[in-house]
N, C-alpha and C positions, 0 to 999 in steps of 0.2 A: 504494500500500500504506500502511496506517495501523497504528501500534502505540503501546503505552503505554511511556513511558520514565520511569524514576525516577533522578534525579540530585541528590545532596545534599539540599537542602531543597525542591527543586522536583519536582513531578509534572506531566508534560505529554504531550500527544498530538503525535506527529510524523507527517508525511506527505511522502513524496518527491514532488517536482514534476519531471517530466521536463525535463532540460536545465538544472535550477537548481543542481545540485551538492548542497549541504547541504540537509537536509530542513526543511520548514516546521514550526514548533512553536507550541504555545500552552501556557502554564503560569503558574506563580507565582514571582516573584522576591522574595526576602526583602530588605527594606530596613528601616531603623529604624522600628519601630512599625507595620509593615504587610507584607502579602504582595501585591505588585502583580500583577494578572492582565495578561498580555501575550500578544501574537501576534507572530511573527517569521517572515517568508516564507523566511528562509534565503538561501543563495546567496552569491556573491562580489561582488554589485553594491554600489555606493555606498549607504550606509544613508540611508533617508528615514523620519522619525518623524512619526506623525500624532497630533494632540492634539485630542480631541473637545470638542463643545459641552456646555453645562450640560444640554441636552435630549438628549444622546447618550451613547454609550459605544463601545467597540471595535466592537460590532455595526453601528454606523451607517456604517462606512467600506467597506461591501461594494462600492460602485461605484468606489472608489479603489484598493483593494488589487490587484485583478486588472490594472487599467490600468497601475499603477506597476511591478508586478513584471514585467508583459509588456514594459515599456520597459527592463527590465534592472536595476531598483533592488531593494535589499533593504528591504522595507517592515516597519516595526515600529510597533505601536500598543499602548497600555495604558489600562486604566481608572483614572482618577484616584481618590484616596481619597474614598469616599462614593458612587461610581458603579460600576455594572456588577458584576463578579465579584471586584473587589479586596476583600481582607479587612483590616480595621483592628483592631489590638489594643485591647482595652478600656483606657481612660484613658491611651492613648499620646499623646505630644505630636504635634500635627498635622503638624509639619514644613512644607515648602513643596513645591508641585508641581515647581518648577524643580529643587530638590534631588533629587526623586524621578526626574525625567528623567535627571539625571546618574548617580544611583545605578543605574538600570536599564541605562544605557549601559555603565557600568563592569562590571556583572554580565554583560553580553553581550559584553564586550571590544570595544566600539565606541569609536573615538577621535573622529573628526569626522563630522558628519551634517547633513543638511538637516532643518529642523523646520517642519512645516506645522500651524498651529493655526486652528481656526474658532471664532468667537464667544467664549465664555469661555475656550476653549483658546488664543485669541489673547492673553489676559492672560498666560498662562503662557509663551507664545512670546516676548513682549516681555521678560518677567522673566528668562527664560533667556538671551536675547541680551544683556541688561544685566549679568548676573552671570557668565556663562560664554562670552564671545564666542569664545574660542579653540577651543571644542569644536564650533562651528557653521560649516558651509559657507555656508548661507543661511537665511533665514526667509521664510515666507509667512504673512501674517496676513489671514484672510478674515472678512468680515462681523463685525467686532469693534469695540467701543468701547474696547478695549485696557486697561481698568482705570485710565484717566487720572483723576486726582483734582483737577485744576485747578477752582476754584470756578465759573468761567464755563462750563466744559465740563459739570460736574455740573448746573448750572442749565439748560443746553441740553437735557440728557437729560430733565429734568423737563418741559420744554415739549413735546418730541416723544413722550414716553412718560408721559402723566398716569396717575393711579390707575386710570382706566377701562381704559386699555390693559393694565396689569398684570393686571387681573382677567379678561381674555379667556383662553380656552383656548390652550394652547401652539401648536397648529397654526394658529390665526388670527394669532397674533403673529409666527410664524416661517416660515410657508409662504405663498408669494405667492398671490394670487387666481388668477393665470394657471395656476399648477400645480394648485391645488385644482380648478379648472374643467376642466382638460384631462386630469388623471391621477388619478381618484378612487382607483384601486387603489394607486398610489404614495403617495397621501396616507394611506390606511389603514395601509400598511406603516410610514410615518414615525411615525404615532401609536402603533402597536404597539411600535416600537423605543423611542420616547420613554417609554412606560409601563414598559418593561423596564429603563430606564437607571439607575434607583435601586433598590437592594436592598430587598425588602419589609420594612417596619418599621424601617428604618435611617434615622435623621436625623443625618447627620454634619455637624459644623461645617465651614464652608468653610475651606480652607487659606489662610493669609495669603500675601501675596506677599513676596518678599525685599526688594523695592524699593517705595518710594512713587512710583508712576509719574506723572510730569508731562510736559507737552510739552517743557519744558526738558531733562528727563532723556532723552527720546527723541532729542533732537538729538545725544546722545553715541553713539548706535548706529552702529557701523562695519560690521556684518555686512550683506552684500547683502540687500535687502528687497523683497518684492513685497507690495503691498496690493491686496486684491480685495474687491469687494462687488457686490450685486445692485441694480439700479435701483429695485426695489420693497422693499428692505430697510428695515423701519420702526425698527430699532435703529441701524443704521449706513448711512444713505442716502448717496448720492454726495457731498453737501457735507461730511459728516463724514469720509469717506475723504480728501477734498482737504485737510482740516485736518491730518490725520496726515501726508500727503505733504509738506506745507509744512514739517514739523518733522523729517523723516528724510531725510538727504542721499542724493540719487540714488535714492530709492525709485521703483520702477516701479509702475504702477497699472493695474488692469483693472476695468471696470464691465460687468457681465453683464446683458444685456437680459432682461426678464421673469423675474427671479429675486428671491426674497426673502432672508430671513436664513439660509436653509439652501441656499445656492447649490450646495454640494457634492452635495446630494441632488437638487435640482430640475433643475440643469443640469450633470450630471456630465461630459458630453463637453467642454463649454466649460471647466469648472473644471479638469479633468485636463489638457487641452491647455495651458491657461494656466500651470499649475504646472510641467509638464514643459518647456515652452519656456523658462521662467525658470531652473529649476535646472540645466538642461543647460549654461547659460553659466557656472556656478559650481561 
């Protein structure tokens, strides 16, 4: 059953999921300068928060939400400012996505949670782990260059992603040749969701990070960490993942065969099992 609910500043749709207790909802949470569009599977499970890529939005997590709720977790996702259905107030200070994560958790009365970020969402995941470690049970950073600003790492990025690479369509940069060859319908759906990820006519400035992220700073992370990438990821190939693993104490790593920068979409079964195996330990 599905119904419209009006509560305070939020309007959202709710849907009861058999056996889940509290209803699933989608709506808008008021935070300073914005109304964040979010989805919340409800239930009494441990909260797991999903942080989308720069080419995605809440809509992109369709392969994860059902798998993680089916495993007993309360799954929450939101559109960052400038993406999806989140509304940004004119001339408002941009804030930071890490602060928005915590503001949304406070709004939903969530204390500690697992945080899973892919690609640019991994920047926010690291930033949140550095700024609010006591709120986190664990973090998963997938297919991400992490926002690291060390000059040597920035130069490495220029070598593996020259201007010609940046000029390619998003699906060529972020979806592996294996997936594009084997799953043309899935590729079309990825392209459709990527095109829907930014509101029409809206060009929002990227939110700054709370921290200037360096490898030295990542060495201070104490939250249990899983690093994951695809072996065909042209942004964060396995050697880049190993650089991060060398600077994060006790980080676990997973390299997924025949997956590009969108491993969560291309290989959802492997991605979901890897995440669940890791977070169940924490």
